[in-house]
C-alpha positions as CSV (number, residue, x, y, z in Angstrom):
1,M,-13.8,-17.1,-2.4
2,N,-16.0,-18.5,-5.1
3,S,-15.4,-21.7,-7.1
4,S,-13.3,-19.8,-9.7
5,G,-10.9,-18.8,-6.9
6,K,-11.9,-15.1,-7.1
7,W,-12.8,-13.0,-4.0
8,H,-16.3,-11.7,-3.4
9,A,-16.4,-8.0,-2.9
10,S,-18.1,-8.4,0.4
11,A,-15.1,-10.2,1.8
12,Q,-12.7,-7.4,1.1
13,H,-13.4,-5.4,4.3
14,H,-12.1,-8.2,6.5
15,L,-8.8,-8.7,4.7
16,G,-6.0,-7.4,6.9
17,W,-7.6,-8.6,10.1
18,T,-5.2,-10.6,12.4
19,L,-6.0,-14.1,13.4
20,E,-6.5,-12.9,17.0
21,R,-9.0,-10.2,16.0
22,H,-10.9,-12.7,13.8
23,I,-11.3,-15.2,16.7
24,L,-12.3,-12.4,19.1
25,E,-15.0,-11.2,16.7
26,Q,-16.3,-14.8,16.5
27,Q,-16.2,-15.0,20.3
28,R,-18.3,-11.9,20.7
29,R,-21.2,-13.7,19.0
30,F,-21.4,-15.9,22.1
31,P,-22.1,-13.8,25.2
32,S,-21.3,-16.7,27.5
33,A,-17.8,-17.3,26.0
34,T,-15.1,-17.2,28.6
35,G,-12.1,-16.5,26.4
36,D,-10.6,-19.9,27.0
37,F,-11.0,-21.0,23.4
38,T,-9.4,-17.8,22.1
39,S,-6.5,-18.2,24.5
40,L,-5.9,-21.8,23.3
41,F,-5.9,-20.6,19.7
42,Q,-3.4,-18.0,20.5
43,Q,-1.1,-20.6,22.0
44,I,-1.4,-22.9,18.9
45,A,-0.7,-20.0,16.6
46,L,2.4,-19.0,18.6
47,A,3.6,-22.6,18.3
48,G,3.0,-22.4,14.6
49,K,5.1,-19.3,14.3
50,I,8.0,-20.9,16.3
51,I,7.9,-24.0,14.2
52,A,7.8,-21.9,11.0
53,S,10.9,-20.0,12.1
54,R,12.8,-23.2,12.8
55,V,11.6,-24.9,9.5
56,N,12.9,-21.9,7.5
57,Q,16.3,-22.2,9.2
58,A,16.4,-26.0,9.4
59,G,19.3,-26.5,6.9
60,L,21.4,-23.9,8.8
61,A,20.4,-24.9,12.4
62,G,21.6,-28.5,12.2
63,I,18.1,-30.1,12.7
64,L,17.6,-31.8,9.4
65,G,17.7,-35.6,9.2
66,L,16.8,-38.5,11.5
67,T,17.1,-38.8,15.3
68,G,17.8,-42.6,15.0
69,S,14.6,-43.6,16.9
70,T,11.2,-44.9,15.7
71,N,7.8,-43.6,16.8
72,I,4.6,-45.4,17.8
73,Q,3.6,-45.5,14.1
74,G,6.7,-47.5,13.2
75,E,8.1,-44.5,11.3
76,K,11.7,-43.1,11.6
77,V,11.6,-39.9,13.6
78,Q,12.9,-36.7,12.1
79,K,14.7,-34.1,14.3
80,M,12.1,-31.6,13.3
81,D,9.3,-33.9,14.4
82,V,10.7,-33.9,17.9
83,F,11.1,-30.1,17.9
84,A,7.6,-29.5,16.7
85,H,6.1,-32.0,19.1
86,H,7.8,-30.4,22.2
87,T,7.1,-26.8,20.9
88,I,3.3,-27.4,20.9
89,I,3.3,-29.1,24.3
90,R,5.4,-26.3,25.9
91,N,3.1,-23.6,24.4
92,V,-0.2,-25.3,25.4
93,E,0.3,-27.3,28.7
94,A,0.7,-24.3,31.0
95,S,-2.2,-22.3,29.5
96,G,-4.8,-23.8,31.8
97,R,-7.1,-24.3,28.8
98,T,-6.6,-28.1,28.2
99,C,-7.1,-31.2,30.3
100,V,-5.1,-33.6,28.2
101,L,-3.1,-33.6,24.9
102,A,-2.5,-36.3,22.4
103,S,0.2,-36.4,19.6
104,E,0.9,-38.6,16.7
105,E,4.4,-38.9,18.1
106,A,3.4,-40.2,21.5
107,E,2.1,-43.6,22.3
108,D,-0.2,-42.5,25.1
109,P,-2.2,-39.3,26.0
110,I,0.0,-36.5,27.3
111,A,-1.0,-35.4,30.8
112,I,-0.9,-31.8,31.9
113,P,1.7,-31.5,34.7
114,D,0.3,-31.2,38.2
115,E,1.7,-27.7,38.7
116,Y,-0.4,-26.3,35.9
117,P,-4.2,-25.7,36.0
118,T,-6.4,-27.7,33.6
119,G,-9.3,-26.6,31.4
120,K,-12.2,-27.9,29.4
121,Y,-10.5,-28.6,26.0
122,V,-8.7,-31.6,24.5
123,L,-6.0,-31.0,21.9
124,L,-4.9,-33.7,19.5
125,F,-2.2,-32.9,16.9
126,D,0.2,-34.1,14.3
127,P,3.2,-31.9,15.1
128,L,4.8,-32.1,11.7
129,D,2.9,-33.8,8.9
130,G,5.2,-34.8,6.0
131,S,8.4,-34.1,7.9
132,S,10.3,-36.6,5.8
133,N,9.9,-34.1,2.9
134,I,11.7,-31.3,4.7
135,D,15.1,-32.4,3.6
136,V,14.0,-31.8,0.0
137,N,12.3,-28.5,0.7
138,V,8.7,-29.7,0.1
139,S,5.8,-28.0,2.0
140,I,4.9,-29.6,5.4
141,G,2.5,-28.7,8.1
142,T,1.0,-29.0,11.6
143,I,-2.6,-30.4,12.0
144,F,-4.7,-29.9,15.1
145,S,-8.1,-31.0,16.4
146,I,-10.0,-29.6,19.4
147,H,-12.7,-31.4,21.5
148,K,-14.5,-30.5,24.7
149,R,-13.6,-32.8,27.6
150,I,-16.2,-35.3,28.7
151,S,-14.5,-36.7,31.8
152,Q,-14.7,-35.3,35.3
153,G,-11.9,-34.3,37.6
154,K,-8.8,-32.2,37.1
155,H,-7.0,-34.4,34.5
156,G,-8.3,-35.6,31.2
157,T,-8.4,-39.2,30.2
158,L,-8.1,-41.5,27.1
159,E,-11.9,-41.3,26.9
160,D,-11.6,-37.5,26.2
161,C,-9.3,-38.2,23.2
162,L,-11.4,-41.0,21.7
163,Q,-14.3,-38.9,20.6
164,V,-16.1,-39.1,17.2
165,G,-15.0,-36.4,14.7
166,S,-18.5,-34.9,14.5
167,K,-17.9,-33.6,18.1
168,Q,-14.9,-31.6,17.3
169,V,-15.3,-27.9,18.2
170,A,-12.5,-26.8,15.9
171,A,-9.8,-28.1,13.6
172,G,-7.1,-26.7,11.4
173,Y,-3.6,-26.8,10.2
174,V,-0.5,-24.6,9.7
175,I,1.2,-25.1,6.3
176,Y,4.9,-24.2,6.0
177,G,5.5,-23.5,2.4
178,S,6.4,-20.6,0.1
179,S,4.4,-18.7,2.8
180,T,3.2,-19.9,6.2
181,M,-0.6,-20.2,6.5
182,F,-2.9,-20.9,9.4
183,V,-6.3,-22.4,8.2
184,Y,-9.1,-23.2,10.7
185,T,-12.8,-23.8,11.2
186,T,-15.1,-23.9,14.1
187,G,-17.7,-25.5,11.9
188,E,-19.0,-22.3,10.4
189,G,-16.8,-21.5,7.4
190,V,-13.1,-22.0,6.8
191,H,-10.7,-19.1,7.0
192,G,-7.0,-18.8,6.0
193,F,-4.4,-16.5,7.5
194,T,-1.0,-15.8,6.0
195,L,2.0,-15.0,8.3
196,D,3.7,-11.7,7.7
197,P,7.2,-12.5,9.1
198,T,8.1,-8.8,9.2
199,V,5.6,-8.2,12.0
200,G,5.1,-11.7,13.2
201,E,1.3,-11.8,12.8
202,F,-1.1,-14.0,10.8
203,F,-3.4,-11.8,8.6
204,L,-6.6,-12.9,7.1
205,S,-5.9,-13.7,3.4
206,H,-8.5,-16.3,2.5
207,E,-12.0,-15.6,4.0
208,N,-14.8,-18.2,3.8
209,I,-13.0,-20.7,1.6
210,R,-15.3,-22.9,-0.4
211,I,-14.4,-26.1,-2.2
212,P,-15.7,-26.2,-5.8
213,K,-18.5,-28.8,-6.1
214,R,-16.3,-30.7,-8.6
215,G,-12.6,-30.4,-9.5
216,Q,-10.4,-31.5,-12.3
217,V,-7.5,-32.9,-10.3
218,Y,-6.9,-36.2,-8.4
219,S,-4.2,-36.7,-5.8
220,V,-3.2,-40.2,-4.9
221,N,0.0,-42.3,-4.7
222,E,-0.4,-44.3,-7.9
223,G,2.9,-46.1,-7.2
224,K,0.9,-48.4,-4.8
225,S,-2.0,-49.1,-7.2
226,A,-1.0,-52.7,-7.6
227,L,-1.6,-53.2,-3.9
228,W,-5.2,-51.8,-4.0
229,E,-8.4,-53.7,-4.3
230,A,-10.2,-53.8,-7.6
231,S,-12.8,-51.2,-6.7
232,T,-10.1,-48.6,-6.0
233,Q,-8.3,-49.4,-9.2
234,Q,-11.6,-49.0,-11.1
235,W,-12.3,-45.7,-9.5
236,L,-8.8,-44.4,-10.5
237,A,-9.3,-45.6,-14.0
238,S,-12.6,-43.7,-14.3
239,L,-10.8,-40.5,-13.5
240,K,-8.6,-41.0,-16.6
241,Q,-11.4,-41.6,-19.0
242,P,-12.4,-38.7,-21.3
243,D,-15.7,-37.2,-20.3
244,K,-16.4,-33.6,-21.4
245,N,-19.3,-33.2,-19.0
246,K,-17.1,-33.9,-16.0
247,G,-13.9,-32.2,-17.3
248,R,-12.1,-35.5,-17.7
249,P,-9.5,-36.9,-17.9
250,Y,-8.5,-35.4,-14.6
251,S,-4.9,-34.1,-14.1
252,A,-2.7,-35.9,-11.5
253,R,-1.1,-33.9,-8.6
254,Y,0.5,-35.6,-5.7
255,I,2.9,-34.0,-3.3
256,G,3.1,-36.7,-0.6
257,T,2.3,-34.4,2.3
258,L,-1.3,-34.6,3.5
259,V,-1.4,-30.9,4.5
260,S,0.0,-29.8,1.1
261,D,-2.2,-32.0,-1.0
262,F,-5.3,-31.1,1.0
263,H,-4.5,-27.4,1.0
264,R,-4.5,-27.4,-2.8
265,T,-7.7,-29.5,-2.9
266,L,-9.4,-27.1,-0.5
267,L,-8.6,-24.1,-2.7
268,R,-9.0,-25.6,-6.2
269,G,-11.2,-28.6,-5.8
270,G,-10.8,-32.2,-6.9
271,I,-10.1,-35.2,-4.7
272,F,-7.2,-36.4,-2.5
273,A,-7.2,-40.1,-1.5
274,Y,-5.1,-42.4,0.6
275,P,-7.0,-45.7,0.1
276,G,-6.6,-48.9,2.0
277,E,-4.6,-51.8,0.5
278,L,-5.4,-55.5,0.1
279,E,-3.1,-56.4,3.1
280,N,-3.7,-53.1,4.9
281,P,-7.4,-52.2,4.4
282,K,-7.3,-49.3,6.9
283,G,-4.5,-47.5,5.1
284,K,-1.9,-45.2,6.6
285,L,-3.6,-42.0,7.8
286,R,-4.5,-41.6,11.5
287,L,-8.2,-40.8,12.2
288,L,-7.7,-38.5,15.2
289,Y,-4.7,-36.5,14.0
290,E,-5.2,-36.4,10.2
291,A,-8.5,-37.6,8.8
292,A,-11.0,-36.2,11.3
293,P,-9.6,-32.6,11.4
294,M,-9.3,-32.5,7.7
295,A,-12.8,-33.9,7.3
296,M,-14.2,-31.1,9.5
297,L,-12.4,-28.5,7.4
298,A,-13.7,-30.1,4.1
299,E,-17.3,-30.3,5.2
300,A,-17.2,-26.7,6.6
301,A,-16.0,-25.6,3.2
302,G,-18.8,-27.4,1.3
303,G,-16.8,-30.5,0.5
304,A,-16.9,-34.1,1.8
305,A,-14.7,-36.7,3.4
306,S,-15.3,-40.5,3.4
307,T,-13.6,-43.8,4.1
308,G,-15.1,-44.9,0.9
309,T,-18.2,-46.4,2.6
310,Q,-18.7,-44.1,5.7
311,R,-18.5,-40.4,6.5
312,I,-15.2,-39.8,8.3
313,L,-16.8,-37.6,10.9
314,D,-19.0,-40.6,11.9
315,V,-16.2,-43.0,12.5
316,M,-15.7,-43.8,16.2
317,P,-12.1,-44.2,17.0
318,S,-11.2,-47.6,18.4
319,A,-7.7,-46.5,19.6
320,L,-5.6,-43.4,20.0
321,H,-3.7,-44.2,16.8
322,A,-6.5,-45.8,14.8
323,R,-6.2,-45.5,11.0
324,V,-8.7,-45.1,8.2
325,P,-8.8,-44.9,4.4
326,L,-9.5,-41.3,3.2
327,F,-11.2,-39.8,0.2
328,I,-11.6,-36.1,0.7
329,G,-12.3,-33.0,-1.4
330,S,-15.1,-31.8,-3.7
331,K,-18.5,-33.2,-2.8
332,D,-19.3,-34.7,-6.3
333,D,-15.9,-36.2,-6.6
334,V,-16.1,-37.9,-3.2
335,A,-19.6,-39.2,-3.9
336,E,-18.4,-40.7,-7.2
337,A,-15.6,-42.5,-5.3
338,E,-18.0,-43.8,-2.8
339,A,-20.2,-45.3,-5.6
340,F,-17.4,-47.7,-6.5
341,F,-17.2,-49.0,-3.0
342,K,-20.8,-49.1,-2.1
343,S,-21.8,-51.0,-5.2
C-alpha cells in the first residue's frame, strides 16, 4: 500500500493467501527454521478467532460488564478480559513453543505447567485492549509481543520478560471491529489479514503496509490536557495552527482504544499520543504489552515511536508492568512532537 492508501499492482498476486501460508513462505527463507515460530503464530491466531467469536456474541452470551475484581493495573476487570486472558493461555501453554508468558492482567509471569514441554519463545500480551468499550460496541483488540528466551533451564524467568523492545522477534495485534484483522511484523514489513468468518481463516488483505511520512490527523485524549506539562500543551496547540505546507490544522480523531487508534494511524498516517501528566509523568500505557509491540509495528511500516525524548524500542523495562508516555505514527509527526520535549 502506498501513502495514498492504494495497492501496488505487484502486491495483488499475494492477496488471498492465508495467514498460515504467508508465515510458511517467510519461514522458507530461513533454511535453519524449525517451525516453532510458525506453530506459535498459529496458536495466537486461533486464540484470536475464538475471542472474535465471543466478542461478536458478547451481548447474547451474558459476558458483558464487570467481574467485580480489580487487576494489577488498578483497573476494574471486565468479564471479556478474563475470557480473553485464559483463552490465550490455554491455546499457547501446551504448544511447547514458549518458556514463559506474561499478561497485562497478571501480576507475575505465567509459568508453563510442568506437564507441558517448553520452548525458546516468550509471549507477552494484552488480552483485550479497550475492553471497557465493548459495552458500547467500539472496536477493541489483542496485542502481542514475542521475544526469544535468554535464560537457561526448562522454565522461563522474569529476566526473559524484561527485555528491551528492540530485541522483539515479532509483534502484532488482532482488532475486533467491523471486521476482524490480524496485523503482524517480524521486523521486515507489516502485513494485515482479514478474517473470513464463513471459512474461519485469516486472508491477506493489506500487504506491506506503509505509514505515510506525514499525516493530517492527531489522536489524543484532550480532556486531560489541563493535567499535561506545558511542552505537551504547546505541541497540541501547534497541530491546530493553520499551516498549508503541513496540511494544518490537523483533524482530531480519538477512539479511546489503543489498537483502534493505532490501526487508523498505521493505515492513514498522523500521530497517536498518550502523554505523561504532571503528577503521572510515565502516563498510562504499559511498555511491554502496548508501547513496545506497537513501536515495532510502527517502525517496520516506516513510522516512529517515542516517549517524547527517547525511542520506545530503546527503553529498558524496569518492571513487568512499567509504563511509558507514547507518541507514535508518521515519522515527521513524531519528530515534530519530540522537538517540543527535547528543546
